[in-house]
Every structure is written in C-alpha cells, then in structure tokens.
PDB file as gemmi writes it, atoms N, CA and C in Angstrom:
CRYST1    1.000    1.000    1.000  90.00  90.00  90.00 P 1                      
ATOM      1  N   MET A   1     106.615 132.130  90.983  1.00  0.00           N  
ATOM      2  CA  MET A   1     106.047 132.073  92.318  1.00  0.00           C  
ATOM      3  C   MET A   1     105.099 130.875  92.417  1.00  0.00           C  
ATOM      4  N   ILE A   2     105.237 130.099  93.458  1.00  0.00           N  
ATOM      5  CA  ILE A   2     104.362 128.941  93.672  1.00  0.00           C  
ATOM      6  C   ILE A   2     103.035 129.439  94.232  1.00  0.00           C  
ATOM      7  N   ARG A   3     101.942 129.067  93.551  1.00  0.00           N  
ATOM      8  CA  ARG A   3     100.612 129.483  94.008  1.00  0.00           C  
ATOM      9  C   ARG A   3      99.822 128.323  94.595  1.00  0.00           C  
ATOM     10  N   HIS A   4     100.067 127.133  94.096  1.00  0.00           N  
ATOM     11  CA  HIS A   4      99.341 125.957  94.563  1.00  0.00           C  
ATOM     12  C   HIS A   4     100.327 124.799  94.705  1.00  0.00           C  
ATOM     13  N   LEU A   5     100.069 123.985  95.681  1.00  0.00           N  
ATOM     14  CA  LEU A   5     100.932 122.843  95.913  1.00  0.00           C  
ATOM     15  C   LEU A   5     100.045 121.640  96.224  1.00  0.00           C  
ATOM     16  N   ILE A   6     100.255 120.552  95.529  1.00  0.00           N  
ATOM     17  CA  ILE A   6      99.527 119.316  95.817  1.00  0.00           C  
ATOM     18  C   ILE A   6     100.414 118.500  96.741  1.00  0.00           C  
ATOM     19  N   TRP A   7      99.866 118.130  97.868  1.00  0.00           N  
ATOM     20  CA  TRP A   7     100.641 117.450  98.897  1.00  0.00           C  
ATOM     21  C   TRP A   7     100.037 116.076  99.147  1.00  0.00           C  
ATOM     22  N   GLU A   8     100.847 115.065  99.207  1.00  0.00           N  
ATOM     23  CA  GLU A   8     100.378 113.724  99.527  1.00  0.00           C  
ATOM     24  C   GLU A   8      99.893 113.745 100.968  1.00  0.00           C  
ATOM     25  N   THR A   9      98.634 113.365 101.179  1.00  0.00           N  
ATOM     26  CA  THR A   9      98.029 113.513 102.500  1.00  0.00           C  
ATOM     27  C   THR A   9      97.928 112.217 103.286  1.00  0.00           C  
ATOM     28  N   ASP A  10      98.086 111.086 102.658  1.00  0.00           N  
ATOM     29  CA  ASP A  10      97.892 109.806 103.332  1.00  0.00           C  
ATOM     30  C   ASP A  10      98.930 109.603 104.428  1.00  0.00           C  
ATOM     31  N   GLY A  11      98.498 109.723 105.657  1.00  0.00           N  
ATOM     32  CA  GLY A  11      99.393 109.533 106.781  1.00  0.00           C  
ATOM     33  C   GLY A  11     100.275 110.725 107.086  1.00  0.00           C  
ATOM     34  N   VAL A  12     100.169 111.779 106.295  1.00  0.00           N  
ATOM     35  CA  VAL A  12     100.955 112.984 106.516  1.00  0.00           C  
ATOM     36  C   VAL A  12     100.079 114.045 107.164  1.00  0.00           C  
ATOM     37  N   LEU A  13      98.966 114.350 106.528  1.00  0.00           N  
ATOM     38  CA  LEU A  13      98.028 115.327 107.075  1.00  0.00           C  
ATOM     39  C   LEU A  13      96.850 114.666 107.780  1.00  0.00           C  
ATOM     40  N   PHE A  14      96.477 113.492 107.303  1.00  0.00           N  
ATOM     41  CA  PHE A  14      95.327 112.790 107.866  1.00  0.00           C  
ATOM     42  C   PHE A  14      95.759 111.468 108.489  1.00  0.00           C  
ATOM     43  N   ASP A  15      95.160 111.137 109.608  1.00  0.00           N  
ATOM     44  CA  ASP A  15      95.486 109.893 110.306  1.00  0.00           C  
ATOM     45  C   ASP A  15      94.713 108.751 109.650  1.00  0.00           C  
ATOM     46  N   THR A  16      95.341 108.122 108.679  1.00  0.00           N  
ATOM     47  CA  THR A  16      94.701 107.072 107.884  1.00  0.00           C  
ATOM     48  C   THR A  16      95.097 105.664 108.311  1.00  0.00           C  
ATOM     49  N   ARG A  17      96.050 105.554 109.243  1.00  0.00           N  
ATOM     50  CA  ARG A  17      96.609 104.238 109.561  1.00  0.00           C  
ATOM     51  C   ARG A  17      95.563 103.221 110.006  1.00  0.00           C  
ATOM     52  N   SER A  18      94.659 103.605 110.896  1.00  0.00           N  
ATOM     53  CA  SER A  18      93.668 102.627 111.361  1.00  0.00           C  
ATOM     54  C   SER A  18      92.733 102.210 110.230  1.00  0.00           C  
ATOM     55  N   ALA A  19      92.442 103.114 109.305  1.00  0.00           N  
ATOM     56  CA  ALA A  19      91.586 102.772 108.163  1.00  0.00           C  
ATOM     57  C   ALA A  19      92.301 101.792 107.236  1.00  0.00           C  
ATOM     58  N   VAL A  20      93.577 102.014 107.018  1.00  0.00           N  
ATOM     59  CA  VAL A  20      94.374 101.110 106.176  1.00  0.00           C  
ATOM     60  C   VAL A  20      94.464  99.737 106.822  1.00  0.00           C  
ATOM     61  N   THR A  21      94.738  99.718 108.117  1.00  0.00           N  
ATOM     62  CA  THR A  21      94.836  98.460 108.859  1.00  0.00           C  
ATOM     63  C   THR A  21      93.529  97.684 108.760  1.00  0.00           C  
ATOM     64  N   TYR A  22      92.421  98.365 108.961  1.00  0.00           N  
ATOM     65  CA  TYR A  22      91.104  97.731 108.879  1.00  0.00           C  
ATOM     66  C   TYR A  22      90.862  97.164 107.478  1.00  0.00           C  
ATOM     67  N   ALA A  23      91.159  97.946 106.447  1.00  0.00           N  
ATOM     68  CA  ALA A  23      90.889  97.517 105.071  1.00  0.00           C  
ATOM     69  C   ALA A  23      91.686  96.260 104.713  1.00  0.00           C  
ATOM     70  N   ILE A  24      92.943  96.223 105.099  1.00  0.00           N  
ATOM     71  CA  ILE A  24      93.774  95.049 104.804  1.00  0.00           C  
ATOM     72  C   ILE A  24      93.290  93.839 105.603  1.00  0.00           C  
ATOM     73  N   SER A  25      93.008  94.048 106.868  1.00  0.00           N  
ATOM     74  CA  SER A  25      92.530  92.959 107.717  1.00  0.00           C  
ATOM     75  C   SER A  25      91.210  92.390 107.204  1.00  0.00           C  
ATOM     76  N   ARG A  26      90.300  93.266 106.841  1.00  0.00           N  
ATOM     77  CA  ARG A  26      89.002  92.804 106.329  1.00  0.00           C  
ATOM     78  C   ARG A  26      89.171  92.030 105.034  1.00  0.00           C  
ATOM     79  N   SER A  27      90.056  92.499 104.177  1.00  0.00           N  
ATOM     80  CA  SER A  27      90.309  91.793 102.918  1.00  0.00           C  
ATOM     81  C   SER A  27      90.827  90.385 103.181  1.00  0.00           C  
ATOM     82  N   LEU A  28      91.787  90.275 104.094  1.00  0.00           N  
ATOM     83  CA  LEU A  28      92.300  88.952 104.430  1.00  0.00           C  
ATOM     84  C   LEU A  28      91.223  88.066 105.024  1.00  0.00           C  
ATOM     85  N   ASN A  29      90.405  88.614 105.906  1.00  0.00           N  
ATOM     86  CA  ASN A  29      89.309  87.840 106.498  1.00  0.00           C  
ATOM     87  C   ASN A  29      88.364  87.307 105.439  1.00  0.00           C  
ATOM     88  N   GLU A  30      88.032  88.130 104.468  1.00  0.00           N  
ATOM     89  CA  GLU A  30      87.123  87.699 103.397  1.00  0.00           C  
ATOM     90  C   GLU A  30      87.749  86.610 102.523  1.00  0.00           C  
ATOM     91  N   MET A  31      89.081  86.578 102.484  1.00  0.00           N  
ATOM     92  CA  MET A  31      89.770  85.549 101.707  1.00  0.00           C  
ATOM     93  C   MET A  31      90.029  84.297 102.539  1.00  0.00           C  
ATOM     94  N   GLY A  32      89.530  84.315 103.791  1.00  0.00           N  
ATOM     95  CA  GLY A  32      89.625  83.135 104.631  1.00  0.00           C  
ATOM     96  C   GLY A  32      90.805  83.097 105.590  1.00  0.00           C  
ATOM     97  N   TYR A  33      91.467  84.223 105.779  1.00  0.00           N  
ATOM     98  CA  TYR A  33      92.634  84.278 106.667  1.00  0.00           C  
ATOM     99  C   TYR A  33      92.339  85.184 107.855  1.00  0.00           C  
ATOM    100  N   THR A  34      92.755  84.743 109.021  1.00  0.00           N  
ATOM    101  CA  THR A  34      92.570  85.522 110.240  1.00  0.00           C  
ATOM    102  C   THR A  34      93.925  86.053 110.681  1.00  0.00           C  
ATOM    103  N   ILE A  35      93.951  87.326 111.027  1.00  0.00           N  
ATOM    104  CA  ILE A  35      95.192  87.944 111.482  1.00  0.00           C  
ATOM    105  C   ILE A  35      94.848  89.009 112.515  1.00  0.00           C  
ATOM    106  N   ALA A  36      95.677  89.132 113.514  1.00  0.00           N  
ATOM    107  CA  ALA A  36      95.459  90.145 114.548  1.00  0.00           C  
ATOM    108  C   ALA A  36      95.694  91.539 113.965  1.00  0.00           C  
ATOM    109  N   LEU A  37      94.856  92.481 114.350  1.00  0.00           N  
ATOM    110  CA  LEU A  37      94.981  93.845 113.847  1.00  0.00           C  
ATOM    111  C   LEU A  37      96.344  94.455 114.163  1.00  0.00           C  
ATOM    112  N   ASN A  38      96.895  94.126 115.331  1.00  0.00           N  
ATOM    113  CA  ASN A  38      98.186  94.722 115.683  1.00  0.00           C  
ATOM    114  C   ASN A  38      99.312  94.238 114.768  1.00  0.00           C  
ATOM    115  N   VAL A  39      99.188  93.032 114.221  1.00  0.00           N  
ATOM    116  CA  VAL A  39     100.195  92.527 113.288  1.00  0.00           C  
ATOM    117  C   VAL A  39     100.143  93.341 111.993  1.00  0.00           C  
ATOM    118  N   VAL A  40      98.928  93.540 111.483  1.00  0.00           N  
ATOM    119  CA  VAL A  40      98.759  94.347 110.263  1.00  0.00           C  
ATOM    120  C   VAL A  40      99.238  95.772 110.525  1.00  0.00           C  
ATOM    121  N   ASP A  41      98.862  96.321 111.663  1.00  0.00           N  
ATOM    122  CA  ASP A  41      99.234  97.695 111.997  1.00  0.00           C  
ATOM    123  C   ASP A  41     100.749  97.858 112.091  1.00  0.00           C  
ATOM    124  N   ASP A  42     101.424  96.913 112.724  1.00  0.00           N  
ATOM    125  CA  ASP A  42     102.888  96.982 112.837  1.00  0.00           C  
ATOM    126  C   ASP A  42     103.549  96.971 111.457  1.00  0.00           C  
ATOM    127  N   LEU A  43     103.048  96.136 110.567  1.00  0.00           N  
ATOM    128  CA  LEU A  43     103.591  96.087 109.210  1.00  0.00           C  
ATOM    129  C   LEU A  43     103.273  97.363 108.437  1.00  0.00           C  
ATOM    130  N   ALA A  44     102.053  97.876 108.601  1.00  0.00           N  
ATOM    131  CA  ALA A  44     101.648  99.099 107.897  1.00  0.00           C  
ATOM    132  C   ALA A  44     102.462 100.300 108.359  1.00  0.00           C  
ATOM    133  N   ARG A  45     102.906 100.290 109.597  1.00  0.00           N  
ATOM    134  CA  ARG A  45     103.757 101.385 110.102  1.00  0.00           C  
ATOM    135  C   ARG A  45     105.091 101.436 109.357  1.00  0.00           C  
ATOM    136  N   GLN A  46     105.564 100.287 108.895  1.00  0.00           N  
ATOM    137  CA  GLN A  46     106.821 100.248 108.136  1.00  0.00           C  
ATOM    138  C   GLN A  46     106.596 100.874 106.763  1.00  0.00           C  
ATOM    139  N   SER A  47     105.610 100.354 106.040  1.00  0.00           N  
ATOM    140  CA  SER A  47     105.165 100.922 104.761  1.00  0.00           C  
ATOM    141  C   SER A  47     104.013 100.059 104.251  1.00  0.00           C  
ATOM    142  N   LEU A  48     103.201 100.637 103.419  1.00  0.00           N  
ATOM    143  CA  LEU A  48     102.076  99.892 102.857  1.00  0.00           C  
ATOM    144  C   LEU A  48     102.588  98.763 101.964  1.00  0.00           C  
ATOM    145  N   ASP A  49     103.622  99.028 101.191  1.00  0.00           N  
ATOM    146  CA  ASP A  49     104.180  97.983 100.330  1.00  0.00           C  
ATOM    147  C   ASP A  49     104.732  96.820 101.146  1.00  0.00           C  
ATOM    148  N   THR A  50     105.464  97.132 102.209  1.00  0.00           N  
ATOM    149  CA  THR A  50     105.997  96.079 103.079  1.00  0.00           C  
ATOM    150  C   THR A  50     104.867  95.256 103.667  1.00  0.00           C  
ATOM    151  N   CYS A  51     103.818  95.930 104.120  1.00  0.00           N  
ATOM    152  CA  CYS A  51     102.681  95.244 104.722  1.00  0.00           C  
ATOM    153  C   CYS A  51     102.029  94.280 103.736  1.00  0.00           C  
ATOM    154  N   VAL A  52     101.678  94.785 102.579  1.00  0.00           N  
ATOM    155  CA  VAL A  52     100.984  93.955 101.583  1.00  0.00           C  
ATOM    156  C   VAL A  52     101.893  92.821 101.098  1.00  0.00           C  
ATOM    157  N   ASP A  53     103.125  93.137 100.788  1.00  0.00           N  
ATOM    158  CA  ASP A  53     104.035  92.100 100.282  1.00  0.00           C  
ATOM    159  C   ASP A  53     104.300  91.013 101.322  1.00  0.00           C  
ATOM    160  N   THR A  54     104.486  91.406 102.578  1.00  0.00           N  
ATOM    161  CA  THR A  54     104.736  90.439 103.648  1.00  0.00           C  
ATOM    162  C   THR A  54     103.530  89.535 103.863  1.00  0.00           C  
ATOM    163  N   LEU A  55     102.348  90.134 103.923  1.00  0.00           N  
ATOM    164  CA  LEU A  55     101.134  89.342 104.169  1.00  0.00           C  
ATOM    165  C   LEU A  55     100.791  88.461 102.973  1.00  0.00           C  
ATOM    166  N   ALA A  56     100.985  88.976 101.779  1.00  0.00           N  
ATOM    167  CA  ALA A  56     100.726  88.164 100.587  1.00  0.00           C  
ATOM    168  C   ALA A  56     101.659  86.954 100.559  1.00  0.00           C  
ATOM    169  N   ALA A  57     102.921  87.161 100.889  1.00  0.00           N  
ATOM    170  CA  ALA A  57     103.876  86.035 100.927  1.00  0.00           C  
ATOM    171  C   ALA A  57     103.501  85.043 102.021  1.00  0.00           C  
ATOM    172  N   ARG A  58     103.108  85.556 103.185  1.00  0.00           N  
ATOM    173  CA  ARG A  58     102.747  84.680 104.313  1.00  0.00           C  
ATOM    174  C   ARG A  58     101.586  83.764 103.956  1.00  0.00           C  
ATOM    175  N   TYR A  59     100.606  84.275 103.226  1.00  0.00           N  
ATOM    176  CA  TYR A  59      99.402  83.495 102.924  1.00  0.00           C  
ATOM    177  C   TYR A  59      99.372  82.965 101.492  1.00  0.00           C  
ATOM    178  N   GLY A  60     100.446  83.154 100.738  1.00  0.00           N  
ATOM    179  CA  GLY A  60     100.502  82.641  99.370  1.00  0.00           C  
ATOM    180  C   GLY A  60      99.525  83.328  98.436  1.00  0.00           C  
ATOM    181  N   LEU A  61      99.372  84.640  98.605  1.00  0.00           N  
ATOM    182  CA  LEU A  61      98.435  85.419  97.802  1.00  0.00           C  
ATOM    183  C   LEU A  61      99.165  86.268  96.774  1.00  0.00           C  
ATOM    184  N   ASP A  62      98.446  86.663  95.750  1.00  0.00           N  
ATOM    185  CA  ASP A  62      98.956  87.619  94.781  1.00  0.00           C  
ATOM    186  C   ASP A  62      98.902  89.002  95.429  1.00  0.00           C  
ATOM    187  N   PRO A  63     100.029  89.683  95.573  1.00  0.00           N  
ATOM    188  CA  PRO A  63     100.018  91.005  96.209  1.00  0.00           C  
ATOM    189  C   PRO A  63      99.088  91.993  95.516  1.00  0.00           C  
ATOM    190  N   ALA A  64      98.985  91.906  94.191  1.00  0.00           N  
ATOM    191  CA  ALA A  64      98.100  92.818  93.447  1.00  0.00           C  
ATOM    192  C   ALA A  64      96.639  92.597  93.846  1.00  0.00           C  
ATOM    193  N   LEU A  65      96.263  91.348  94.077  1.00  0.00           N  
ATOM    194  CA  LEU A  65      94.895  91.045  94.501  1.00  0.00           C  
ATOM    195  C   LEU A  65      94.632  91.621  95.889  1.00  0.00           C  
ATOM    196  N   LEU A  66      95.570  91.441  96.811  1.00  0.00           N  
ATOM    197  CA  LEU A  66      95.392  91.983  98.155  1.00  0.00           C  
ATOM    198  C   LEU A  66      95.329  93.505  98.120  1.00  0.00           C  
ATOM    199  N   ARG A  67      96.150  94.143  97.303  1.00  0.00           N  
ATOM    200  CA  ARG A  67      96.100  95.603  97.167  1.00  0.00           C  
ATOM    201  C   ARG A  67      94.741  96.050  96.630  1.00  0.00           C  
ATOM    202  N   ARG A  68      94.266  95.371  95.597  1.00  0.00           N  
ATOM    203  CA  ARG A  68      92.990  95.734  94.973  1.00  0.00           C  
ATOM    204  C   ARG A  68      91.835  95.596  95.954  1.00  0.00           C  
ATOM    205  N   ARG A  69      91.772  94.475  96.632  1.00  0.00           N  
ATOM    206  CA  ARG A  69      90.683  94.251  97.591  1.00  0.00           C  
ATOM    207  C   ARG A  69      90.755  95.226  98.759  1.00  0.00           C  
ATOM    208  N   SER A  70      91.947  95.477  99.231  1.00  0.00           N  
ATOM    209  CA  SER A  70      92.119  96.420 100.336  1.00  0.00           C  
ATOM    210  C   SER A  70      91.712  97.826  99.901  1.00  0.00           C  
ATOM    211  N   ALA A  71      92.063  98.204  98.694  1.00  0.00           N  
ATOM    212  CA  ALA A  71      91.686  99.523  98.178  1.00  0.00           C  
ATOM    213  C   ALA A  71      90.168  99.663  98.086  1.00  0.00           C  
ATOM    214  N   GLU A  72      89.487  98.589  97.695  1.00  0.00           N  
ATOM    215  CA  GLU A  72      88.017  98.617  97.630  1.00  0.00           C  
ATOM    216  C   GLU A  72      87.427  98.871  99.014  1.00  0.00           C  
ATOM    217  N   HIS A  73      87.942  98.189 100.014  1.00  0.00           N  
ATOM    218  CA  HIS A  73      87.449  98.390 101.386  1.00  0.00           C  
ATOM    219  C   HIS A  73      87.823  99.774 101.907  1.00  0.00           C  
ATOM    220  N   TYR A  74      89.025 100.218 101.582  1.00  0.00           N  
ATOM    221  CA  TYR A  74      89.476 101.527 102.045  1.00  0.00           C  
ATOM    222  C   TYR A  74      88.573 102.645 101.511  1.00  0.00           C  
ATOM    223  N   ARG A  75      88.179 102.535 100.245  1.00  0.00           N  
ATOM    224  CA  ARG A  75      87.316 103.560  99.638  1.00  0.00           C  
ATOM    225  C   ARG A  75      85.960 103.675 100.337  1.00  0.00           C  
ATOM    226  N   GLN A  76      85.550 102.640 101.028  1.00  0.00           N  
ATOM    227  CA  GLN A  76      84.258 102.651 101.721  1.00  0.00           C  
ATOM    228  C   GLN A  76      84.326 103.288 103.110  1.00  0.00           C  
ATOM    229  N   ILE A  77      85.501 103.585 103.586  1.00  0.00           N  
ATOM    230  CA  ILE A  77      85.672 104.168 104.917  1.00  0.00           C  
ATOM    231  C   ILE A  77      85.461 105.671 104.813  1.00  0.00           C  
ATOM    232  N   PRO A  78      84.512 106.207 105.561  1.00  0.00           N  
ATOM    233  CA  PRO A  78      84.194 107.634 105.436  1.00  0.00           C  
ATOM    234  C   PRO A  78      85.308 108.530 105.982  1.00  0.00           C  
ATOM    235  N   PRO A  79      85.385 109.743 105.462  1.00  0.00           N  
ATOM    236  CA  PRO A  79      86.407 110.694 105.916  1.00  0.00           C  
ATOM    237  C   PRO A  79      86.336 110.980 107.418  1.00  0.00           C  
ATOM    238  N   GLU A  80      85.166 110.854 108.007  1.00  0.00           N  
ATOM    239  CA  GLU A  80      85.016 111.114 109.445  1.00  0.00           C  
ATOM    240  C   GLU A  80      85.854 110.160 110.286  1.00  0.00           C  
ATOM    241  N   ARG A  81      86.251 109.033 109.696  1.00  0.00           N  
ATOM    242  CA  ARG A  81      87.085 108.063 110.415  1.00  0.00           C  
ATOM    243  C   ARG A  81      88.573 108.229 110.095  1.00  0.00           C  
ATOM    244  N   GLN A  82      88.904 109.312 109.371  1.00  0.00           N  
ATOM    245  CA  GLN A  82      90.286 109.587 108.991  1.00  0.00           C  
ATOM    246  C   GLN A  82      90.549 111.078 109.177  1.00  0.00           C  
ATOM    247  N   LEU A  83      90.531 111.483 110.400  1.00  0.00           N  
ATOM    248  CA  LEU A  83      90.620 112.903 110.733  1.00  0.00           C  
ATOM    249  C   LEU A  83      92.026 113.457 110.516  1.00  0.00           C  
ATOM    250  N   PRO A  84      92.115 114.760 110.305  1.00  0.00           N  
ATOM    251  CA  PRO A  84      93.444 115.371 110.177  1.00  0.00           C  
ATOM    252  C   PRO A  84      94.181 115.334 111.507  1.00  0.00           C  
ATOM    253  N   PHE A  85      95.488 115.287 111.399  1.00  0.00           N  
ATOM    254  CA  PHE A  85      96.311 115.371 112.609  1.00  0.00           C  
ATOM    255  C   PHE A  85      96.186 116.773 113.199  1.00  0.00           C  
ATOM    256  N   PRO A  86      96.365 116.903 114.493  1.00  0.00           N  
ATOM    257  CA  PRO A  86      96.340 118.239 115.088  1.00  0.00           C  
ATOM    258  C   PRO A  86      97.349 119.153 114.392  1.00  0.00           C  
ATOM    259  N   GLY A  87      96.902 120.336 114.046  1.00  0.00           N  
ATOM    260  CA  GLY A  87      97.771 121.320 113.406  1.00  0.00           C  
ATOM    261  C   GLY A  87      97.854 121.208 111.899  1.00  0.00           C  
ATOM    262  N   ALA A  88      97.226 120.196 111.311  1.00  0.00           N  
ATOM    263  CA  ALA A  88      97.317 120.007 109.851  1.00  0.00           C  
ATOM    264  C   ALA A  88      96.738 121.195 109.102  1.00  0.00           C  
ATOM    265  N   GLY A  89      95.639 121.720 109.577  1.00  0.00           N  
ATOM    266  CA  GLY A  89      95.019 122.865 108.913  1.00  0.00           C  
ATOM    267  C   GLY A  89      95.920 124.086 108.896  1.00  0.00           C  
ATOM    268  N   GLU A  90      96.614 124.316 109.987  1.00  0.00           N  
ATOM    269  CA  GLU A  90      97.500 125.472 110.081  1.00  0.00           C  
ATOM    270  C   GLU A  90      98.689 125.370 109.122  1.00  0.00           C  
ATOM    271  N   VAL A  91      99.142 124.143 108.892  1.00  0.00           N  
ATOM    272  CA  VAL A  91     100.263 123.922 107.981  1.00  0.00           C  
ATOM    273  C   VAL A  91      99.875 124.278 106.553  1.00  0.00           C  
ATOM    274  N   CYS A  92      98.605 124.097 106.218  1.00  0.00           N  
ATOM    275  CA  CYS A  92      98.147 124.282 104.833  1.00  0.00           C  
ATOM    276  C   CYS A  92      97.708 125.711 104.520  1.00  0.00           C  
ATOM    277  N   VAL A  93      97.727 126.588 105.492  1.00  0.00           N  
ATOM    278  CA  VAL A  93      97.266 127.967 105.253  1.00  0.00           C  
ATOM    279  C   VAL A  93      98.287 128.746 104.498  1.00  0.00           C  
TER     280      VAL A  93                                                      
END                                                                             
C-alpha cells in the first residue's frame, strides 16, 4: 500500500514560471545582456532546458553557468511569490 508519494511540484502544484523567468532574466542582465521578459517566458514555457540552452547559445554563454546563476537567484525568491495553483491542496489530500 502506498502511504507517501513525493511529487515534483515545480510548475505542477506551484506557479513557479514567473519566478523562473525573473531568475534567468536577472542572471542575463548581470552578465551584461538585456532580454525582454516575454522572450524568456516563452522559452521557459517550452522547457527550462530549452530556455537555458537557447539563451546560452544566443549569447555565447556556458549553459551550466547560466543554470547555476539562475538557480542562485531562484533560491532567493520567497515562497509567497510562488503560490500553489487553485485546487493544488485538494489534490494532495
């Protein structure tokens, strides 16, 4: 009998997309590149890997560096800015 289940929550239970978009955009800005948030957001909607790989190729960056820097910024975003989707709590009961 299954008693506990660990579920991947990023973008499934919690609305993390705007936080991810912000973290990637801020990382690029700090590295000297300007990009519109909607461009990052459109790529992030496809997948995080697609977003990072596409942007790293566009600006001639190491994808691992962009991932690392973005992860650092993402960790600083408080949970209050990444709320659960409506009904997420009911799904987990």
